[in-house]
N, C-alpha and C positions, 0 to 999 in steps of 0.2 A: 429599484432597488439597485445601489451601487456595487461594483465588483469588490471595492475594499471593506464592504461588509458582510461578504460571504465567507463562510467556515466549510472549509472542505477537509472530509476525514478520509485518507488515503491508505489503504489496506492492502498489505501483504498477506494473503490467508493461510500460509504455510503452517507448518507443525511447530516451526520456531521463527514464527513469524512476529509481524509488528504493525505499527498503523501511526500514521503523522496527523496532526490536527494542523491545518494552513489556514491561517488568519489572514485575510484579504492577499490571497495569492502566495507569494512565498515571502512575504514582508515578515512574517512572524510563523513559527513552526515550533511545535512540541512532538517529542518522538515518546512513544508508549511501546512497551510490549505487549503481545497478544496474549495474555496469561489463561485467562478463561473466558468461556462465553457470558458468563453473568458478570464479570467485570466489564468486558466491553458493553454489555447491555445496558448498565448502570452509567457509564461514561457517556454514552449517547443520549441517555435520558437528562442528564446533567445539560449536556449542551443544548438539549432540543427544549429545556426550560428555560436556558438564557437567549438563544439564538432561533426561536422557530420561526421558521419560513426562511431562514437565510443559511441553511445546511444542505450541502450536497456531497455525494461521495464517489471515488474512484476506487476499483477493486483489480487486482491483477486477475485478469481471467485466465484461470488454470488451464492447462492444456488436457486434452483427452487421453492422450498417451504421452507419459512423462519421460519414457526412453527405455531401451530394451536391457539397462541395468538396475531399473528401477520397479521393484516388486508391485504387482498391480493392487494390492491392500493399500501401499502407499498412495497412490492414485487415487484410490475410492476416498481415503481420508481426506486428501487435498481438495477433491471436489465437494466432500461433505462440507468442509469448512468453508470453502468458499459459497456454496449454497445457503449456508446458515446464514453467515454474515450479509449477504445480498437479502436475504429473506428478512432478517432483523430491521435493515436498513427500507426496504420496499414497503415493509409492515408499517412504519413509522411515517411514509410518505416522504421521505429522503431521496431524491434522484440518484440513481446509478449509473456511472459509465465503467464499462469493463474496457481494460486494455490488456492485450496479449504481451508475455515476457518478450516475445521476439520483436515486439515493435518498442516497448521502451527500453529494451535492451541494445537495438540497433544503433551503432557508433559507439558505444562503450569498447574501449580496446583491452586487450588480453584475455577474451572470454573462450576465443574460439577453442574447442577440444577439451575444455574444462568441465568437469562435473563436482557435484557434491561439495564439500568443505573449502577445496582449492578455488573453486568458482566464487563462492559465498565471500571467501576472505579477499577477492580480487574487486568484487561488487563493493564490500566495505572499504577498501583502500580508495574507489572512486569516490564514495560518499564523502569519507573523511576530508580528501582533496577539495570536493566542492564546497563541503559545509564544515568545516573544521571545529568552529565554536559548538556546534551541536554535539560532538562527540558521538557520532553515529557507531551503533553495534553490529553484531552479526545479525540480529533479531530486527534492527530496525532499519537497515542500510537499502533493503529492496523497497520499503515504503517511500523513504526519502527520495531515491533515485526515480522511483514511479511519480511522486510528485514534482520531481525537478522536469521530467519529460512531460509531464501533463502540462504544467504551466509556461514552460518553455516553447512547446509545439502549438499551443492555443493562446498568443499574447494577448488576445483581447478577451480573454476569461477574465 
């Protein structure tokens, strides 16, 4: 199997998350909002029907503790979402790689000390600078930057 035939689903499992579908690495990318579990499952099944055996995935590995200003129920929902998405992919026998936010955000400037919407806007600005034609949104920017990190830190993929 050639690397340019691989389709990679890259997911930000957050409440306002999104995912990217990367065709042959970063050669062609589509951005998607993570609206509902059933929409995501339908999309995975469609991809599987066309590209069976050529799919893999990357998911942001959510932290166990999101921070002192984040309520525990929010962390629980984030973990639940991450586990659900990982379970769907593993049940379909699509390989899953987990990458922590700390790892993929390393080297992105302007994030130190920021939380919430301010941090998210800085991430969107980074994504817009790197991929202006894709027009990343607050929902899709993390997944796009995670994909960028994944493929640029593993050039042989």
